[in-house]
C-alpha positions in Angstrom: 0.0 0.0 0.0 1.6 3.3 -1.1 1.4 6.8 0.5 -1.7 7.9 -1.5 -3.6 4.9 -0.3 -2.7 5.7 3.3 -4.1 9.2 2.9 -7.3 8.0 1.3 -7.8 5.4 4.1 -7.3 8.1 6.7 -9.8 10.5 5.0 -12.4 7.8 4.9 -11.9 7.0 8.6 -12.2 10.7 9.4 -15.5 11.0 7.5 -17.0 8.0 9.2 -16.0 9.4 12.6 -17.4 12.8 11.8 -20.8 11.4 10.9 -21.1 7.9 12.5 -24.2 5.8 11.8 -26.4 5.4 14.9 -26.8 1.7 15.7 -30.3 0.7 16.8 -30.8 0.8 20.5 -27.2 2.0 21.1 -25.6 5.0 22.5 -24.0 7.5 20.0 -20.4 8.3 21.0 -18.4 11.1 19.5 -15.2 9.2 18.6 -13.4 12.5 17.7 -14.0 13.9 21.1 -13.1 10.7 22.8 -9.9 10.4 20.9 -9.0 14.0 21.7 -9.6 13.4 25.4 -7.3 10.3 25.3 -4.7 12.2 23.4 -4.7 15.1 26.0 -4.4 12.7 28.9 -1.6 10.6 27.4 0.4 13.1 25.5 0.2 16.9 25.9 1.8 17.5 22.5 -0.3 18.9 19.7 -2.5 16.7 17.6 -0.1 14.9 15.2 -0.5 14.9 11.5 -2.5 12.2 9.8 0.6 10.5 8.5 2.2 10.5 11.9 -1.0 9.1 13.5 -1.0 6.2 11.1 2.7 5.4 11.8 2.0 5.3 15.5 -0.9 2.9 15.0 1.7 0.5 13.6 3.9 0.8 16.6 4.0 -2.5 18.5 4.6 -0.8 21.9 1.4 -0.6 24.1 0.2 2.8 25.2 0.6 3.8 28.9 -3.0 5.1 29.2 -5.4 3.0 31.3 -8.3 3.8 28.9 -6.4 2.7 25.8 -6.1 -0.9 24.8 -2.5 -2.2 24.0 -1.6 -2.6 20.4 -0.8 -6.3 19.6 2.5 -7.0 17.9 0.9 -9.2 15.3 -2.0 -6.7 14.5 -2.7 -6.0 10.9 -0.8 -3.0 9.7 -0.1 -1.7 6.2 3.0 -3.6 5.0 5.1 -3.9 1.8 4.2 -6.9 -0.3 6.5 -9.9 -0.3 8.9 -11.1 -3.1 7.4 -11.4 -6.5 7.3 -14.5 -8.7 10.6 -13.7 -10.4 12.4 -13.3 -7.0 11.0 -16.6 -5.7 12.2 -18.3 -8.9 15.6 -16.8 -8.5 15.9 -18.0 -4.9 14.8 -21.5 -5.7 17.3 -24.4 -5.7 18.1 -25.9 -9.0 18.7 -29.7 -9.2 21.8 -31.0 -11.0 21.2 -31.8 -14.7 23.9 -34.5 -14.6 24.7 -36.5 -11.5 27.9 -35.6 -9.6 29.8 -38.7 -10.7 29.4 -37.7 -14.3 30.8 -34.2 -13.7 33.9 -35.5 -11.9 36.5 -36.9 -14.3 38.0 -39.1 -11.7 34.7 -40.6 -10.6 33.5 -40.9 -14.3 36.7 -42.7 -15.2 36.4 -45.0 -12.2 32.7 -45.8 -13.1 33.7 -46.7 -16.7 36.6 -48.8 -15.5 34.3 -50.7 -13.1 31.8 -51.3 -16.0 34.5 -52.5 -18.3 35.9 -54.8 -15.6 32.4 -56.1 -14.9 31.7 -56.9 -18.6 35.1 -58.5 -19.0 34.6 -60.7 -16.0 31.2 -61.9 -17.2 32.5 -62.7 -20.7 35.6 -64.5 -19.4 33.6 -66.4 -16.8 31.2 -67.9 -19.4 33.9 -68.3 -22.1 35.9 -70.6 -19.9 32.8 -72.7 -19.0 31.5 -73.2 -22.6 33.7 -76.1 -23.7 34.2 -77.7 -20.3 30.8 -77.3 -18.5 28.0 -76.1 -20.8 28.6 -78.3 -23.8 28.9 -81.5 -21.8 25.8 -80.6 -19.9 23.8 -80.1 -23.2 25.0 -83.5 -24.5 24.1 -85.2 -21.3 20.6 -83.7 -21.2 19.9 -84.2 -24.9 18.1 -87.7 -24.6 15.9 -86.3 -21.9 15.2 -83.3 -24.0 14.2 -85.4 -27.0 11.8 -87.3 -24.9 10.4 -84.0 -23.5 9.9 -82.7 -27.1 8.1 -85.9 -28.2 5.9 -85.8 -25.1 5.0 -82.2 -25.7 4.1 -82.9 -29.3 1.9 -85.9 -28.3 0.2 -84.0 -25.6 -0.5 -81.1 -28.0 -1.8 -83.5 -30.7 -4.4 -85.1 -28.3 -5.3 -81.8 -26.6 -3.9 -82.9 -23.3 -3.9 -79.4 -21.9 -7.7 -79.4 -21.8 -8.0 -82.7 -20.0 -8.1 -81.2 -16.5 -10.9 -78.9 -17.4 -13.0 -81.7 -18.9 -12.5 -83.9 -15.9 -13.6 -81.0 -13.6 -16.9 -80.5 -15.5 -17.5 -84.3 -15.5 -16.9 -84.5 -11.8 -19.2 -81.7 -11.0 -21.9 -83.1 -13.4 -21.9 -80.0 -15.7 -23.2 -82.0 -18.6 -23.6 -79.1 -21.0 -20.2 -77.7 -20.4 -18.7 -81.2 -20.7 -20.3 -81.9 -24.0 -19.3 -78.5 -25.3 -15.6 -79.2 -24.3 -15.7 -82.7 -25.8 -16.9 -81.4 -29.2 -14.2 -78.8 -29.1 -11.6 -81.4 -28.3 -12.7 -83.6 -31.2 -12.3 -80.7 -33.6 -8.8 -79.9 -32.3 -7.6 -83.4 -32.3 -8.6 -84.0 -36.0 -6.7 -80.9 -37.1 -3.7 -81.5 -34.9 -3.4 -85.2 -35.8 -3.2 -84.2 -39.5 -0.5 -81.6 -38.7 1.4 -84.1 -36.6 1.4 -86.8 -39.2 2.5 -84.3 -41.9 5.2 -83.0 -39.5 6.4 -86.5 -38.8 6.6 -87.4 -42.5 8.6 -84.2 -43.1 10.9 -84.9 -40.3 11.4 -88.5 -41.5 12.2 -87.2 -45.0 14.7 -84.7 -43.6 16.3 -87.3 -41.5 16.7 -89.7 -44.5 18.1 -86.9 -46.6 20.7 -85.9 -43.9 21.7 -89.5 -43.4 22.1 -90.5 -47.1 22.2 -87.4 -49.2 23.8 -84.5 -47.2 27.4 -83.4 -47.0 29.4 -84.4 -43.9 29.5 -80.8 -42.8 25.8 -80.4 -43.1 25.3 -83.6 -41.2 27.6 -82.4 -38.5 25.8 -79.1 -38.2 22.4 -80.8 -38.1 23.5 -83.2 -35.4 25.0 -80.3 -33.4 21.8 -78.2 -33.6 19.7 -81.2 -32.7 21.8 -82.2 -29.7 22.1 -78.6 -28.4 18.4 -78.0 -28.9 17.4 -81.2 -27.2 19.9 -80.4 -24.4 18.2 -77.1 -23.8 14.8 -78.7 -23.8 16.0 -81.3 -21.2 17.2 -78.7 -18.6 15.4 -79.1 -15.3 13.6 -76.0 -14.0 15.7 -75.9 -10.9 19.1 -76.5 -12.6 19.8 -73.9 -15.3 22.5 -74.5 -17.8 24.7 -71.4 -17.0 25.6 -70.1 -13.6 25.8 -66.5 -12.7 29.2 -64.7 -13.1 28.2 -62.1 -10.5 25.8 -62.8 -7.6 24.0 -59.5 -6.8 23.4 -58.9 -3.1 19.7 -58.0 -2.7 19.2 -55.0 -0.4 15.8 -53.8 0.7 14.8 -50.6 -0.9 14.7 -47.6 1.4 11.2 -46.1 1.6 9.7 -43.3 3.6 7.8 -45.6 5.8 11.0 -47.5 6.8 12.8 -44.2 7.5 10.0 -42.7 9.6 9.7 -45.9 11.7 13.5 -46.0 12.2 13.6 -42.2 13.1 10.8 -42.7 15.7 12.8 -45.5 17.4 16.0 -43.6 18.1 14.7 -41.9 21.3 14.3 -38.2 20.3 11.0 -36.9 21.8 10.3 -34.3 19.1 10.6 -37.0 16.4 8.4 -39.5 18.2 5.8 -36.8 18.8 5.9 -35.8 15.1 5.4 -39.4 14.0 2.5 -39.9 16.5 0.8 -36.9 14.9 0.9 -38.5 11.4 4.4 -37.5 10.3 3.6 -33.8 11.0 7.0 -32.2 11.3 9.0 -34.8 9.4 9.3 -33.7 5.8 11.0 -35.5 2.9 12.4 -32.6 0.8 12.8 -34.7 -2.3 12.1 -38.3 -3.3 14.4 -41.0 -1.9 16.8 -41.8 -4.7 19.8 -44.0 -5.5 23.2 -42.3 -5.0 26.2 -44.3 -5.6 26.1 -47.7 -3.9 23.2 -46.8 -1.7 20.0 -44.8 -1.0 19.8 -41.1 -0.2 16.9 -39.4 1.7 16.8 -35.6 2.3 14.8 -34.9 5.4 13.7 -31.8 7.3 13.7 -32.7 10.9 11.1 -31.4 13.4 11.7 -28.0 14.9 14.5 -28.0 17.5 16.1 -31.2 16.3 19.5 -31.0 14.7 21.5 -33.4 12.6 23.9 -33.8 15.5 21.1 -35.2 17.6 20.5 -37.9 15.0 24.2 -38.6 14.5 24.5 -39.0 18.2 22.1 -42.0 17.9 23.5 -43.5 14.8 23.7 -47.0 16.2 20.0 -46.9 17.2 19.1 -45.6 13.7 21.0 -48.5 12.1 19.1 -50.9 14.3 15.8 -49.3 13.3 16.8 -49.6 9.6 18.0 -53.2 10.1 21.3 -52.4 8.5 24.9 -52.8 9.7 26.3 -49.8 11.4 28.8 -49.2 8.6 26.0 -48.7 6.1 24.1 -45.9 7.9 25.6 -42.4 7.6 23.6 -39.3 8.7 25.1 -36.1 7.4 24.2 -32.4 7.4 23.8 -30.2 4.3 26.2 -27.3 4.5 24.0 -25.3 2.2 20.9 -25.6 4.3 19.7 -25.1 7.9 20.8 -27.2 10.9 17.7 -29.3 10.7 18.3 -30.6 7.1 19.4 -34.2 7.4 21.0 -36.2 4.5 20.5 -39.8 5.4 22.6 -42.1 3.2 22.1 -45.9 3.6 24.7 -48.0 1.8 24.3 -51.4 0.2 27.2 -52.8 2.2 29.4 -51.9 5.2 32.1 -49.3 4.5 34.6 -51.6 6.1 33.9 -54.2 3.5 34.7 -51.9 0.6 38.1 -53.4 0.4 41.4 -51.7 -0.4 40.9 -48.2 -1.9 43.3 -47.6 -4.7 45.1 -44.3 -4.6 44.4 -42.1 -7.6 48.1 -41.1 -7.9 49.5 -44.6 -7.6 50.5 -44.7 -11.2 51.0 -40.9 -11.7 54.3 -39.6 -12.9 54.1 -36.4 -10.9 51.8 -34.2 -8.8 51.3 -30.5 -8.0 51.2 -29.9 -4.3 49.3 -26.7 -4.9 46.4 -28.9 -5.9 44.4 -31.1 -3.6 46.0 -34.5 -2.7 43.7 -37.5 -3.2 43.1 -39.1 0.2 40.4 -41.7 -0.1 36.6 -42.1 -0.5 33.6 -41.3 1.6 30.8 -43.8 2.3 28.9 -42.8 -0.9 32.0 -43.7 -3.0 32.9 -40.1 -3.8 36.6 -39.3 -4.0 37.9 -37.1 -1.1 41.1 -35.1 -1.2 43.1 -32.9 1.2 44.6 -29.4 0.5 48.1 -29.2 1.7 49.4 -25.7 0.9 48.6 -23.2 3.6 47.5 -26.0 5.9 48.9 -28.2 8.7 47.5 -31.7 9.3 47.0 -33.7 12.5 46.3 -37.5 12.4 45.4 -39.5 15.5 44.1 -42.9 16.4 44.7 -46.0 18.5 47.5 -48.3 17.3 46.7 -50.5 14.3 43.9 -48.4 12.9 45.6 -47.1 9.7 47.4 -44.0 10.9 50.7 -44.6 9.3 49.0 -45.6 6.1 47.3 -42.2 6.0 50.7 -40.6 6.5 52.1 -42.5 3.6 49.4 -41.2 1.3 50.1 -37.6 2.2 53.9 -38.1 2.1 53.8 -39.8 -1.3 51.6 -36.9 -2.7 54.3 -34.5 -1.6 57.1 -36.6 -2.9 55.6 -36.6 -6.5 56.1 -32.9 -6.6 59.8 -32.4 -7.4 59.8 -28.9 -6.0 58.8 -30.1 -2.5 61.5 -30.4 0.1 60.6 -33.5 2.2 61.6 -33.9 5.9 60.6 -37.3 7.3 60.8 -38.3 10.9 59.4 -41.8 11.9 59.9 -42.0 15.6 58.6 -45.5 16.0 61.6 -47.3 14.5 59.7 -49.8 12.5 60.8 -48.5 9.1 57.3 -47.7 7.8 58.6 -44.7 5.8 62.0 -46.1 4.8 60.9 -46.3 1.1 60.8 -42.5 0.9 64.3 -42.1 2.4 65.7 -41.7 -1.1 63.8 -38.4 -1.7 64.1 -36.9 1.8 66.1 -33.8 2.6 66.2 -34.9 6.2 65.3 -38.4 7.4 65.3 -40.4 10.6 63.7 -43.6 11.8 64.1 -44.6 15.4 62.8 -44.2 18.9 66.2 -43.8 20.7 67.4 -40.4 22.1 69.5 -39.6 19.1 66.6 -40.0 16.7 64.4 -37.9 19.0 67.1 -35.3 19.1 67.3 -35.3 15.3 63.5 -34.7 15.1 63.8 -31.9 17.7 66.6 -30.3 15.7 64.5 -30.4 12.6 61.8 -28.4 14.3 64.4 -25.9 15.4 65.7 -25.6 11.9 62.1 -25.3 10.6 61.5 -22.4 13.0 64.6 -20.6 11.7 63.4 -21.3 8.1 60.0 -19.8 8.9 61.7 -16.6 10.1 64.0 -16.5 7.1 61.0 -16.9 4.7 59.0 -14.2 6.5 61.8 -11.7 5.7 62.2 -13.0 2.1 58.4 -12.7 1.5 58.4 -9.2 2.8 61.1 -8.2 0.3 59.3 -9.6 -2.7 57.7 -7.0 -5.1 53.9 -6.6 -4.8 53.2 -7.7 -8.4 55.0 -11.1 -7.7 53.5 -11.7 -4.3 50.4 -9.5 -3.7 48.9 -11.7 -0.9 52.2 -12.3 0.9 52.0 -16.1 0.6 53.8 -18.8 -1.4 52.4 -19.5 -4.9 53.3 -21.9 -7.6 55.0 -19.1 -9.5 57.2 -18.2 -6.5 57.9 -21.9 -5.7 59.2 -22.4 -9.2 61.8 -19.7 -8.8 64.5 -21.8 -7.2 66.8 -18.8 -6.6 64.3 -17.5 -4.0 64.5 -20.7 -2.0 60.8 -20.5 -1.2 59.8 -23.9 -2.5 57.2 -25.9 -0.4 58.6 -27.7 2.6 56.7 -30.6 4.2 57.8 -31.9 7.6 56.3 -35.3 8.6 56.5 -36.4 12.2 55.0 -39.8 12.7 54.5 -41.0 16.3 55.1 -37.4 17.4 54.0 -38.2 21.0 57.4 -39.8 21.5 59.0 -36.4 20.6 56.7 -34.0 22.5 56.6 -36.2 25.6 60.4 -36.5 25.7 61.7 -35.2 29.1 64.7 -33.4 27.6 63.7 -32.3 24.1 59.9 -32.4 24.3 59.1 -28.9 25.7 61.2 -27.0 23.2 60.0 -29.2 20.3 56.4 -28.4 21.2 57.1 -24.6 21.3 58.9 -24.8 17.9 56.0 -26.8 16.4 53.4 -24.4 17.7 55.4 -21.4 16.2 55.7 -23.2 12.9 52.0 -24.0 12.7 50.9 -20.5 13.5 53.3 -18.6 11.2 54.5 -21.1 8.6 51.2 -21.8 6.9 51.4 -18.9 4.4 55.2 -19.4 3.9 55.0 -22.8 2.4 56.1 -24.8 5.5 53.6 -27.7 6.2 53.6 -29.9 9.2 52.0 -33.4 9.2 51.8 -34.8 12.7 50.6 -38.3 13.6 50.1 -39.6 17.1 48.5 -42.6 18.8 48.3 -40.9 22.2 46.5 -37.5 21.9 46.6 -35.9 25.4 48.0 -32.6 26.8 51.4 -34.1 27.5 52.1 -35.8 24.2 50.2 -33.3 22.1 50.4 -29.7 23.4 47.2 -27.8 23.2 48.9 -25.0 21.3 49.4 -27.5 18.5 46.1 -29.3 18.5 44.2 -26.0 18.7 45.8 -24.4 15.7 46.0 -27.2 13.2 43.5 -26.6 10.3 43.0 -30.1 8.9 42.3 -33.1 11.3 41.8 -36.8 10.7 40.7 -39.0 13.5 40.5 -42.8 13.1 39.3 -44.9 16.0 40.1 -43.2 19.3 39.4 -44.3 22.9 37.1 -41.6 24.3 35.7 -38.1 24.2 38.8 -36.4 25.3 41.0 -37.9 22.6 38.2 -37.3 20.1 38.1 -33.6 20.8 41.9 -33.3 21.0 42.1 -34.5 17.4 38.9 -33.1 15.9 38.5 -29.9 17.9 36.6 -28.8 21.0 32.9 -29.8 21.0 33.3 -32.2 18.1 32.0 -35.1 20.3 29.1 -33.0 21.4 28.2 -32.1 17.8 28.0 -35.8 16.9 31.4 -36.1 15.2 32.6 -39.1 17.0 35.6 -41.2 16.0 34.8 -43.4 19.0 32.0 -45.0 17.0 34.4 -46.8 14.7 35.0 -50.5 15.5 38.5 -51.6 16.4 40.3 -53.4 13.5 37.0 -53.8 11.6 36.9 -50.1 10.7 40.7 -49.8 10.3 41.3 -47.1 7.7 38.0 -45.3 8.4 38.0 -41.9 10.1 36.5 -38.5 10.4 38.2 -35.8 8.2 37.6 -32.2 9.4 38.8 -29.0 7.8 39.2 -30.3 4.2 35.5 -29.9 3.5 32.7 -27.6 4.7 31.6 -30.2 7.3 33.4 -33.2 8.8 33.1 -36.3 6.6 33.8 -40.0 7.1 36.6 -41.1 4.8 38.1 -44.5 4.1 41.7 -43.8 3.2 43.6 -45.1 0.2 46.1 -47.8 1.1 49.7 -48.0 -0.1 51.7 -51.0 1.0 55.5 -50.9 1.2 55.9 -52.2 -2.4 53.6 -49.5 -3.8 55.3 -46.8 -1.7 58.7 -48.0 -2.9 57.6 -47.8 -6.6 56.2 -44.2 -6.1 59.5 -43.2 -4.3 61.6 -44.5 -7.2 59.6 -42.5 -9.7 59.9 -39.4 -7.4 63.6 -40.0 -7.1 64.1 -40.2 -10.9 61.9 -37.1 -11.3 63.9 -35.1 -8.8 67.2 -36.3 -10.1 66.2 -35.2 -13.6 65.2 -31.7 -12.4 68.2 -31.4 -10.0 66.1 -31.0 -6.8 67.6 -33.8 -4.7 69.2 -32.4 -1.6 70.4 -33.2 1.9 70.0 -36.8 3.1 69.0 -37.9 -0.4 72.4 -37.0 -1.5 74.1 -38.4 1.5 74.7 -35.1 3.2 73.2 -33.2 6.1 74.2 -29.5 5.8 71.6 -28.2 8.3 72.5 -30.5 11.2 72.6 -28.7 14.5 74.7 -31.4 16.2 77.7 -31.6 13.9 79.5 -30.0 10.9 78.2 -30.2 7.4 79.8 -32.6 4.9 79.6 -33.7 1.3 79.6 -37.5 1.1 80.6 -37.8 -2.5 83.5 -35.3 -2.1 84.6 -37.1 1.1 84.6 -40.5 -0.7 86.5 -39.0 -3.6 89.1 -37.6 -1.1 89.7 -41.0 0.5 89.8 -42.9 -2.8 92.8 -41.8 -4.9 92.8 -41.7 -8.7 95.3 -44.6 -8.8 92.8 -46.8 -7.0 90.0 -47.4 -9.5 88.3 -50.2 -7.6 88.0 -50.3 -3.8 86.1 -52.2 -1.2 83.3 -50.5 0.8 84.7 -51.6 4.1 88.0 -49.8 3.4 86.1 -46.7 2.3 84.2 -46.8 5.6 87.4 -47.0 7.6 89.0 -44.1 5.7 85.9 -42.0 6.1 85.9 -42.6 9.9 89.5 -41.5 10.0 88.7 -38.4 7.9 85.6 -37.3 9.9 85.2 -39.4 13.0 82.4 -37.1 14.3 80.4 -37.9 11.2 81.4 -41.4 10.0 82.5 -43.0 13.2 81.2 -46.5 13.5 80.4 -46.8 9.7 80.8 -50.2 8.1 80.7 -51.4 4.5 76.9 -51.7 4.4 76.6 -48.0 5.6 78.6 -46.9 2.6 76.5 -49.1 0.3 73.2 -47.6 1.5 74.6 -44.0 1.5 75.8 -44.2 -2.1 72.7 -45.9 -3.4 70.6 -42.7 -3.7 73.3 -41.2 -5.9 73.0 -44.0 -8.4 76.4 -45.6 -7.5 75.9 -49.4 -7.4 78.2 -51.7 -5.6 79.7 -54.8 -7.2 82.1 -57.5 -6.7 85.7 -56.1 -6.5 88.7 -58.3 -6.5 91.5 -57.3 -4.0 94.1 -58.4 -1.5 93.4 -58.5 2.3 95.9 -57.2 4.9 97.1 -60.8 5.2 97.9 -61.0 1.5 95.0 -63.2 0.6 93.2 -62.7 -2.7 89.4 -62.4 -2.5 86.3 -60.6 -3.9 84.2 -58.3 -1.7 81.6 -55.6 -2.3 83.0 -52.3 -3.6 82.7 -49.5 -6.0 84.4 -48.3 -9.2 85.9 -44.8 -8.9 84.6 -43.9 -12.4 81.0 -44.3 -11.2 81.8 -41.9 -8.4 83.3 -39.2 -10.6 80.3 -39.6 -13.0 77.8 -39.1 -10.1 79.7 -36.0 -8.9 79.7 -34.5 -12.5 76.0 -35.1 -12.9 75.2 -33.5 -9.6 77.2 -30.4 -10.3 75.6 -30.1 -13.7 72.1 -30.4 -12.2 72.9 -27.8 -9.6 74.2 -25.4 -12.2 71.0 -25.9 -14.3 68.9 -25.2 -11.2 
């Protein structure tokens, strides 16, 4: 209603009040005088203008006068009309034209690969059984099939199919019906007997022709067709010829009735009340549809019920749906309100999905500035993790797949030749040894020296963060407008601002160490807070998340978290963040060993999501590491431990392994045993090579492409023998290649 309409309404009201109609039998009241009297008693100000009076009438505040009635807040007042049709259409949600798996190249390729594999399996399954199973079955069943064919012909000729009906009419003394059926049978039998005799004569003639007049090939084909045809006719109804190549697991279709009954059984009062009122309050936003290997239902929960309330009772919901716990996954919709539930019910338990293949398992290289493939969610959708500008925390009980998750992330970083990889495996089992050949710093052990090495790495990383902060500050605005590392900056090797990934597996052994733990925790917290934009990434993995082994300054500032099976609420919130358990994100719900590899991933997506991580065994990790090593060697980015040197060590002097070996092996000695090289290196630098043996030399020279071989020589006792050694020409070639690569870089 516009301003002119307001004036017209007011004038009409004034006219009615000036000359009011007199109701029969009632008292005439001058509304104008009464209104004036109220106005004088409540407000001594002059009579307001018509527009102002109207605006006051819309005021929800009640008047203070005892004679006046309070104005209700929901009283009808002139208002502006709501959104038009066009605006409502613009605000409506559009459904996807193509399903999500068709828009994702990785998922589409995976679907085509599965379909091709399914078809190939089916074809191969039956092709193998045709000569050895199906043909012998047909031959064996052919006599029975011939008798069946003759029996069917004879029964047809004498109208045997109507015998039961005729007997029924005779038994029930239905004379007219019986006579009618008998006459019908006589007509049928006369015609069918003529056709049968003619068919028999034709078959006899064809048989005589095939026996005496046809070519051998024709006879063979005729016999084959007859035997196979009779074999098919002789198949019992409960014993088909071919078996199924794939047995489909039948899963009950998810319906609205099943969902409503299950929701009512989980113990939430608002839902039970809504169901008791005939589903009032529970609304299916869209029809229940298939999504991946399962069913999806979009539900608006009753007022006051959140998705976290339902997720808190996931086990009860699974019981109500009569499905395994690993099949039922209630999730929230990040684009809708807190009461929008996406209930996905899978055909099979997530733990029975099997080994998830890593998407980069056969890739030649990867860009760390892109998301790193990590695994799949319960719906079969690929899930990935951003690494640049993030730090990652992984936690779980022992044996739940924590180290396998670390391998996936470390291999993704290794496939980018610009990444400097620092690996620290403080368990001592060698889970990350395959990646040693591409690591700038590397240690594997739980002893004090290994812990000190990891603590030194954090100290060096802290210094690197401060150096990078100064370097970023000096960069021109056009090259670095956001003051953070980009792909363009990382590719400029002269700036020394390439991505640096530090992996600390079993970090509780480092942070809980009585001597080095406190300082290591402070350094890690400093790096996490400031190194994110500077290209320094920490990946921390622990099996004991508490305040002593995982300082709160670290757990509170990590941006990406992955929790596999944990023991309780405290550990759950230490990994996934405060109130995660209260909000229904509970890694405690995973079953020990059964759900190994399943965990909650938070920070990589809008809402926490359950992910089954890809799995790389030691052989697969070794193959990836070798490709990464060849790639880095070709681009000249091998450094530090991968080249047998440790220039940043805080506990000893820097050294160049190849130069030291060249110094202790003179030009005149073209072939030398590794044990003698170890003894000479220990004499040259006892603080570095003290205690080295021949096998230490072998493993240290291997990343440089220097292979050991059998070398003939003379022992100190003058005995001639052959032992493992190197050729000096291989050493000089490796040094020349390294220097050339450094010059190119």
